[in-house]
C-alpha positions in Angstrom: 118.2 113.2 100.0 119.6 113.7 96.6 123.6 113.6 98.5 122.5 111.0 100.8 120.7 108.8 97.0 124.6 109.7 95.8 126.6 108.2 98.8 124.6 105.5 98.4 125.0 105.0 94.8 128.8 105.5 95.1 129.5 103.1 97.9 127.2 99.9 97.0 129.1 100.8 93.3 133.1 101.9 93.4 133.9 104.0 91.3 130.6 105.0 89.9 130.1 108.5 88.8 126.8 109.3 89.9 125.1 112.9 88.7 121.8 113.4 90.2 119.0 115.9 88.6 115.9 116.4 90.3 113.1 116.9 88.3 110.1 116.3 90.9 107.2 118.7 90.9 105.2 118.4 94.1 101.4 117.9 93.7 102.5 115.9 90.2 99.8 113.1 89.3 101.4 109.9 87.5 99.4 110.9 84.5 101.4 114.3 84.3 105.1 113.1 86.1 104.7 110.2 82.9 104.6 112.7 80.1 107.5 114.7 82.0 109.6 111.4 82.7 109.8 110.6 78.8 110.4 114.6 77.9 113.5 114.1 80.8 114.4 111.1 79.6 114.4 111.6 75.8 116.7 115.1 76.4 119.2 113.8 78.9 119.3 109.7 78.8 119.6 109.3 82.1 120.5 105.3 83.1 117.9 105.5 86.0 115.0 107.4 86.9 113.5 107.6 90.7 109.9 108.0 90.5 108.5 109.2 93.5 104.5 108.1 92.3 101.3 107.5 94.1 100.5 110.2 97.4 99.0 112.6 94.8 96.9 110.4 92.8 95.7 108.6 96.0 94.8 111.9 97.5 92.4 112.7 94.6 90.8 109.7 94.0 92.2 109.1 90.6 91.0 105.5 89.6 93.4 102.5 90.6 93.0 101.4 87.2 94.2 104.4 85.2 97.1 104.9 88.1 98.0 101.3 86.8 97.8 102.1 83.4 100.4 105.1 83.4 102.7 103.3 86.1 102.8 100.3 84.2 102.8 102.1 80.7 105.8 104.4 81.9 107.9 101.9 83.5 107.8 99.6 80.3 108.7 102.4 78.0 111.2 103.4 80.3 112.4 100.1 79.8 112.3 99.9 75.8 115.0 103.2 76.1 117.0 101.2 78.3 116.4 103.5 81.2 115.9 101.9 84.6 113.6 103.1 87.1 112.5 102.4 90.6 109.3 102.6 92.2 109.0 105.1 95.9 106.0 104.4 96.8 103.5 106.6 98.9 104.7 108.5 102.0 102.7 107.3 105.5 100.0 108.8 106.9 98.1 107.5 110.0 95.2 109.3 108.8 94.8 107.1 105.3 95.7 103.6 107.1 92.0 102.6 107.0 91.5 105.0 103.6 90.5 102.1 101.0 91.1 103.9 97.7 94.8 105.1 99.7 95.5 101.5 100.2 94.6 99.9 97.2 97.1 102.4 95.2 99.5 101.3 97.9 99.1 97.9 96.6 98.6 98.1 92.6 102.3 100.1 93.0 103.9 96.9 94.8 102.1 94.7 92.6 103.3 96.5 89.1 106.6 96.3 90.9 106.7 92.9 91.2 105.3 92.0 87.8 107.1 94.6 85.8 110.4 93.0 87.8 111.6 96.3 89.0 112.7 98.1 92.3 110.1 99.7 94.9 111.4 101.6 97.7 108.5 101.0 100.0 108.1 104.2 101.7 104.8 103.9 103.5 106.4 100.7 105.5 109.4 103.0 106.1 107.9 105.5 107.5 105.3 103.9 109.2 107.8 102.1 111.2 109.9 105.5 112.0 106.6 106.4 113.2 105.9 103.7 115.6 109.2 104.3 116.8 109.2 107.7 117.4 105.9 106.6 120.0 107.3 103.7 121.5 110.4 105.7 122.7 109.3 107.7 126.0 112.5 108.7 126.8 112.9 111.2 124.1 116.3 109.9 122.4 114.4 109.1 119.2 115.9 110.5 115.9 114.8 109.4 112.5 118.3 110.2 110.9 120.3 108.0 112.8 
């Protein structure tokens, strides 16, 4: 998605030079990512951090309060260090639609984004919409990349 994100940012802000450095770690919990983000910001001073957070914490049953504390604290730390942040929320999985803990983490991230005045990409809702469109496509013409 790095190429797509770069293209979108450059289209939104004409003349913007965009360099994306992917530092994601698959399976990482918010606390570990928060520590790593602080190190990366200290070393590289990015203007913007896109932080995909919450799915692994939800699946690992990390207490909601702990996730909230970690994410909120890191968002505030980034602000102090003059680094913008966009949160990218949980992945959609139909099996998790009724899981109370999964949904609690999802709601907590949205609340943090609102209270801290940062953007959140509501990935869950986007993926859910794509899944519904795919199921409704009886002609087999649905392409999620269009």
